[in-house]
LUMSEVO-795350 format. One line per 10 residues: number of its first residue (from 1); for each residue y, x, z of C-alpha. Coordinates in nm, 4 decimals. Layout:
N
NUM> Y:X:Z | ...
REM end
This chain:
354
1> -13.0798:10.8292:-3.7848 | -13.2659:11.1522:-3.7070 | -13.6278:11.1479:-3.5877 | -13.8850:11.4200:-3.5319 | -14.0090:11.3920:-3.8902 | -13.6667:11.3834:-4.0557 | -13.4094:11.1156:-4.1281 | -13.4867:10.7429:-4.1034 | -13.3319:10.5292:-4.3768 | -13.3255:10.1545:-4.3064
11> -13.3578:9.9083:-4.5943 | -13.2819:9.5358:-4.5651 | -13.4101:9.3572:-4.8769 | -13.2020:9.0627:-4.9960 | -13.3375:8.7427:-4.8381 | -13.6061:8.9563:-4.6687 | -13.8070:8.9664:-4.9909 | -13.9187:9.2332:-5.2374 | -14.0128:9.1520:-5.5937 | -14.3233:9.3360:-5.7126
21> -14.1156:9.5913:-5.9123 | -13.8898:9.6443:-5.6077 | -14.1884:9.6957:-5.3777 | -14.3430:9.9513:-5.6109 | -14.0068:10.1223:-5.6680 | -13.9404:10.1381:-5.2936 | -14.2837:10.2884:-5.2303 | -14.2314:10.5531:-5.4961 | -13.8902:10.6346:-5.3481 | -14.0498:10.6702:-5.0032
31> -14.2987:10.9209:-5.1475 | -14.0464:11.1129:-5.3582 | -13.7637:11.1364:-5.1055 | -13.9462:11.1036:-4.7718 | -14.2918:11.1624:-4.6274 | -14.4293:10.8324:-4.7598 | -14.4411:10.6541:-4.4237 | -14.2696:10.3159:-4.3923 | -14.1953:10.1280:-4.0683 | -14.1528:9.7529:-4.0306
41> -13.8860:9.6817:-3.7693 | -13.8702:9.3836:-3.5344 | -13.5709:9.2620:-3.7362 | -13.7699:9.2447:-4.0597 | -13.6217:9.5602:-4.2099 | -13.8004:9.8601:-4.3578 | -13.7512:10.2212:-4.2471 | -13.8357:10.5087:-4.4785 | -13.9343:10.8165:-4.2796 | -13.9159:11.1903:-4.3408
51> -13.6018:11.1843:-4.5555 | -13.4136:11.5160:-4.5714 | -13.0441:11.5931:-4.6002 | -13.1078:11.6978:-4.9603 | -13.3089:11.3870:-5.0565 | -13.0834:11.1336:-4.8824 | -12.8249:11.0921:-5.1609 | -13.0775:11.0567:-5.4462 | -13.2740:10.8104:-5.2342 | -12.9643:10.5933:-5.1850
61> -12.8967:10.6006:-5.5592 | -13.2511:10.4847:-5.6249 | -13.2272:10.2048:-5.3656 | -12.9007:10.0842:-5.5187 | -13.0574:10.0867:-5.8662 | -13.3458:9.8751:-5.7314 | -13.1041:9.6232:-5.5809 | -13.2151:9.7161:-5.2288 | -12.8843:9.8574:-5.1050 | -12.5214:9.7672:-5.1612
71> -12.3025:10.0358:-5.3217 | -12.0326:9.9373:-5.0699 | -12.1338:10.0734:-4.7256 | -11.9136:9.8154:-4.5518 | -12.0880:9.5221:-4.7200 | -12.4252:9.6824:-4.6495 | -12.3402:9.7105:-4.2795 | -12.2342:9.3438:-4.2611 | -12.5583:9.2250:-4.4196 | -12.7780:9.2500:-4.1098
81> -12.9300:8.9057:-4.1686 | -13.2816:8.7911:-4.0797 | -13.4464:8.4844:-4.2362 | -13.7425:8.2913:-4.1056 | -14.0379:8.4023:-4.3211 | -14.1374:8.0500:-4.4269 | -13.8032:7.9708:-4.5901 | -13.8115:7.8594:-4.9522 | -13.5649:7.8246:-5.2405 | -13.3232:7.5379:-5.1839
91> -13.3810:7.4939:-4.8103 | -13.1085:7.5357:-4.5485 | -13.2250:7.8821:-4.4405 | -13.2012:8.0308:-4.7881 | -12.8842:7.8410:-4.8817 | -12.7069:7.9642:-4.5679 | -12.8194:8.3207:-4.6406 | -12.6879:8.3026:-4.9969 | -12.3588:8.1619:-4.8714 | -12.3240:8.4457:-4.6189
101> -12.3937:8.7024:-4.8906 | -12.1275:8.5401:-5.1088 | -11.8729:8.5571:-4.8251 | -11.9585:8.9016:-4.6847 | -11.6143:9.0354:-4.7698 | -11.4603:8.7762:-4.5372 | -11.6758:8.8870:-4.2424 | -11.5329:9.1420:-3.9971 | -11.6842:9.4829:-3.9317 | -11.9217:9.4520:-3.6372
111> -12.0895:9.6899:-3.3908 | -12.3932:9.8508:-3.5595 | -12.6687:9.6534:-3.3852 | -12.5189:9.3052:-3.4225 | -12.7557:9.0819:-3.6206 | -12.7671:8.7267:-3.7531 | -13.0810:8.5106:-3.7575 | -13.1031:8.2194:-4.0011 | -13.3766:8.0100:-3.8444 | -13.3074:7.6645:-3.9865
121> -13.6649:7.5439:-4.0335 | -13.8077:7.2406:-3.8522 | -13.7819:7.4306:-3.5214 | -13.6809:7.7874:-3.4315 | -13.9428:8.0594:-3.4720 | -13.7209:8.3667:-3.4247 | -13.6097:8.3062:-3.0648 | -13.7970:8.6150:-2.9427 | -13.6657:8.8325:-3.2268 | -13.3461:9.0311:-3.1527
131> -13.0343:8.8654:-3.2986 | -12.6834:8.7925:-3.1752 | -12.5815:8.4834:-3.3706 | -12.8370:8.2210:-3.4703 | -12.8530:7.9240:-3.7033 | -13.1169:7.6892:-3.5606 | -13.2273:7.3272:-3.5680 | -13.2039:7.0836:-3.2777 | -13.4887:6.8491:-3.1854 | -13.3099:6.5713:-3.3784
141> -13.2628:6.7876:-3.6880 | -12.8973:6.8872:-3.6325 | -12.8089:7.2321:-3.7680 | -12.6634:7.4538:-3.4920 | -12.4775:7.7829:-3.4690 | -12.5679:7.9428:-3.1362 | -12.4613:8.2695:-2.9795 | -12.7407:8.4680:-2.8177 | -12.7379:8.4404:-2.4398 | -12.6026:8.0826:-2.4498
151> -12.8486:7.7973:-2.4074 | -12.6553:7.5542:-2.6273 | -12.5104:7.5717:-2.9770 | -12.2387:7.4041:-3.1818 | -12.3259:7.1612:-3.4631 | -12.2468:7.2839:-3.8128 | -12.3336:7.1994:-4.1717 | -12.4882:7.4163:-4.4400 | -12.1744:7.4128:-4.6547 | -11.9647:7.5192:-4.3530
161> -12.2046:7.7792:-4.2144 | -12.0357:8.0914:-4.3538 | -11.6895:7.9708:-4.2481 | -11.8062:7.8804:-3.8962 | -11.9903:8.2093:-3.8498 | -11.6913:8.4100:-3.9760 | -11.4660:8.2327:-3.7247 | -11.7102:8.3018:-3.4411 | -11.7402:8.6696:-3.5366 | -11.3617:8.7135:-3.5474
171> -11.3384:8.5475:-3.2032 | -11.6166:8.7761:-3.0738 | -11.4205:9.0866:-3.1707 | -11.0824:8.9480:-3.0611 | -11.2171:8.8780:-2.7113 | -11.3699:9.2241:-2.6573 | -11.7127:9.1781:-2.8118 | -11.7165:9.5292:-2.9556 | -11.7003:9.6703:-2.6018 | -11.9929:9.4590:-2.4820
181> -12.1919:9.5629:-2.7894 | -12.4239:9.2618:-2.7986 | -12.3546:8.8892:-2.7967 | -12.5809:8.8204:-2.4984 | -12.3617:9.0461:-2.2818 | -12.0359:8.8831:-2.3925 | -11.9291:8.6212:-2.1382 | -11.5902:8.5049:-2.2713 | -11.5574:8.1246:-2.3011 | -11.6645:8.0050:-2.6446
191> -11.3925:7.8920:-2.8857 | -11.5766:7.5696:-2.9775 | -11.7774:7.3131:-2.7845 | -12.1431:7.4157:-2.7609 | -12.3383:7.1228:-2.6231 | -12.6558:7.0847:-2.8305 | -12.9861:7.2535:-2.7444 | -13.2121:7.4014:-3.0110 | -13.5533:7.2449:-3.0546 | -13.8444:7.4037:-2.8635
201> -13.9641:7.7137:-3.0461 | -14.2690:7.7082:-3.2690 | -14.5065:8.0079:-3.2547 | -14.5010:8.2763:-3.5252 | -14.8492:8.1710:-3.6369 | -14.7127:7.8270:-3.7287 | -14.4351:7.9747:-3.9406 | -14.6801:8.2086:-4.1118 | -14.9145:7.9196:-4.1890 | -14.6256:7.7456:-4.3662
211> -14.5274:8.0536:-4.5694 | -14.5867:8.0801:-4.9429 | -14.8658:8.3367:-4.9204 | -15.1121:8.5157:-4.6954 | -15.0119:8.7306:-4.4009 | -15.1181:9.0962:-4.4056 | -15.0959:9.2554:-4.0619 | -14.9706:9.6138:-4.0190 | -15.0841:9.7580:-3.6831 | -14.7894:9.9178:-3.5011
221> -14.5726:9.8197:-3.7981 | -14.6273:10.1448:-3.9895 | -14.8041:10.2005:-4.3202 | -14.8029:10.4408:-4.6153 | -14.6209:10.3857:-4.9427 | -14.9545:10.3900:-5.1261 | -15.0633:10.0874:-4.9214 | -14.7495:9.8985:-5.0242 | -14.8224:9.9685:-5.3906 | -15.1801:9.8488:-5.3473
231> -15.0644:9.5272:-5.1784 | -14.7968:9.4571:-5.4406 | -15.0486:9.5055:-5.7208 | -15.3064:9.2670:-5.5773 | -15.3947:8.9743:-5.8018 | -15.1590:8.6746:-5.7882 | -14.8993:8.8510:-5.5700 | -14.5526:8.7624:-5.7023 | -14.3407:8.9014:-5.4154 | -14.3673:9.0677:-5.0747
241> -14.1798:8.9118:-4.7841 | -14.0963:9.1126:-4.4716 | -14.1611:8.9564:-4.1310 | -14.0455:9.0684:-3.7836 | -14.4058:9.0437:-3.6622 | -14.5588:9.3662:-3.7938 | -14.6824:9.2273:-4.1168 | -14.6029:9.1249:-4.4717 | -14.6410:8.7931:-4.6495 | -14.7973:8.8392:-4.9915
251> -14.6466:8.5493:-5.1811 | -14.8963:8.3899:-5.4141 | -15.1971:8.5700:-5.2648 | -15.5026:8.3942:-5.1323 | -15.6102:8.4240:-4.7694 | -15.7216:8.7753:-4.6767 | -16.0197:8.7871:-4.4400 | -15.9218:9.1381:-4.3236 | -15.5910:9.0318:-4.1686 | -15.5219:9.1481:-3.8146
261> -15.4398:8.8478:-3.5950 | -15.0737:8.7945:-3.5130 | -15.1534:8.7651:-3.1404 | -15.3152:9.1093:-3.1347 | -15.0342:9.2653:-3.3374 | -14.7668:9.1304:-3.1057 | -14.9573:9.2246:-2.7916 | -15.0037:9.5910:-2.8832 | -14.7047:9.8281:-2.8838 | -14.6943:10.2007:-2.9430
271> -14.4033:10.4166:-3.0545 | -14.4583:10.6894:-3.3189 | -14.5238:10.9411:-3.0402 | -14.5630:11.3166:-3.0866 | -14.5002:11.4946:-3.3159 | -14.2951:11.2302:-3.5041 | -14.0534:11.1790:-3.2130 | -13.8989:11.4832:-3.0393 | -13.8741:11.2880:-2.7114 | -14.2498:11.2212:-2.6959
281> -14.4936:11.4603:-2.5313 | -14.8139:11.2732:-2.6301 | -14.9756:11.1155:-2.9342 | -14.9685:10.7391:-2.8875 | -15.1101:10.5272:-3.1668 | -15.4563:10.6802:-3.1876 | -15.5053:10.6081:-2.8162 | -15.3597:10.2558:-2.8457 | -15.5967:10.1713:-3.1339 | -15.9022:10.2856:-2.9352
291> -15.7839:10.1252:-2.6124 | -15.6779:9.7836:-2.7453 | -16.0314:9.6342:-2.7660 | -16.0928:9.7325:-2.4029 | -15.7797:9.5708:-2.2583 | -15.7063:9.2094:-2.1783 | -15.3427:9.1146:-2.2289 | -15.0541:9.3162:-2.3682 | -15.0651:9.6942:-2.4080 | -14.7767:9.9416:-2.4371
301> -14.8360:10.3116:-2.5051 | -14.5088:10.5039:-2.4952 | -14.4509:10.8696:-2.5777 | -14.1873:10.8940:-2.3048 | -14.0166:10.6859:-2.0377 | -13.7546:10.5465:-2.2809 | -14.0023:10.2837:-2.4015 | -13.8447:10.2365:-2.7454 | -14.1369:10.0349:-2.8852 | -14.1163:9.7607:-2.6229
311> -13.8407:9.6745:-2.3789 | -14.0221:9.3817:-2.2166 | -14.2905:9.4394:-1.9502 | -14.6536:9.4722:-2.0622 | -14.9737:9.4020:-1.8717 | -15.0873:9.7630:-1.9154 | -14.8470:10.0523:-1.9745 | -14.9235:10.4159:-2.0502 | -14.6225:10.6483:-2.0421 | -14.6299:11.0036:-2.1717
321> -14.5113:11.2729:-1.9346 | -14.5527:11.6478:-1.9880 | -14.8404:11.6006:-2.2315 | -15.0360:11.3501:-2.0203 | -15.0241:10.9797:-1.9388 | -14.9118:10.7797:-1.6371 | -15.0747:10.4368:-1.6034 | -14.8867:10.1363:-1.4665 | -14.9191:9.7595:-1.4866 | -14.6878:9.4623:-1.5367
331> -14.3773:9.6621:-1.6165 | -14.1881:9.8616:-1.8771 | -14.2510:10.2211:-1.9780 | -14.1749:10.4632:-1.6974 | -14.2383:10.2114:-1.4209 | -14.4032:10.3183:-1.0977 | -14.7562:10.4393:-1.1841 | -15.0836:10.3732:-1.0095 | -15.2468:10.6744:-1.1811 | -15.0777:10.9885:-1.3126
341> -15.1524:11.2970:-1.5214 | -15.4364:11.1445:-1.7270 | -15.5599:11.2809:-2.0578 | -15.6368:11.0376:-2.3403 | -16.0110:11.0808:-2.2744 | -15.9604:11.0066:-1.9061 | -15.7693:10.6892:-1.9918 | -16.0498:10.5706:-2.2185 | -16.3136:10.6545:-1.9588 | -16.1160:10.4611:-1.6977
351> -16.1557:10.1506:-1.9140 | -16.5235:10.2051:-1.9822 | -16.5343:10.3983:-2.3070 | -16.7360:10.7213:-2.2730
REM end
């Protein structure tokens, strides 16, 4: 995908986890073949920024050599799988993921944004994370396969998970799912009985507390390759796990007192802004960082009215327009403003910062 600073290359590590050599190798590839900036997506993938047409092919070769990309583009495209970050070897989440990887060749080709969440811990923690097909647990411990947009799921078993998902995906395409694009918009009657509700969701903080390492927050989900190397080389770190919550789990590391709280990370959204995005007319993240301590509730600073960083409404929204900001409340980017044409300094002054 093309952005204002070059091509974006998305990387989905196997089981959402980088070994220390993979993390260091990925960071070096981001510096050598891009501009060194790395994004964390809300589907727990990594995006390398600033890649050029000339550096794209050697970057892919390096990612394949690191075991971070599949040489077969079709298999790579079918591997859009997200695991709950507190999964562990031998549990249902990881076993289902390994089974899906083993049976990728049996899965059909899907629309580009279709994703699968494997959320088979004690209760779902990925309900707010974008996905189209979900493995979850019921309140009584039953493993479910649920299609996004449907309240109820169908019971399954770990050993049958890949087969049941493959059947559901083939049905999705056979009944026009490619035209609808996303599972939540597909209203055809399900091919199996779905009559079991998932357990009430647990908060991300609970899943992070159960993970095998400390959580390191990444404001706005963007950091430099040098930071990834520094994190991977910290004492006792044995692997780096990607989360969908703008942060990394440093497996084996002790608690880090400098972590940014998960609540603050999830309540503060800002797209890359100008000049990284050609659609944006304003710089966004510097203003969001200065404004966040002054604002109660959620904050969204968007470079334009598209609102790519956050689709849901926010308590306070600043939308870039012709090099200035429009201020609105309780809505998405581009919603009807109460103040218009503000500079960044005027926004800060409005909230009490001289």
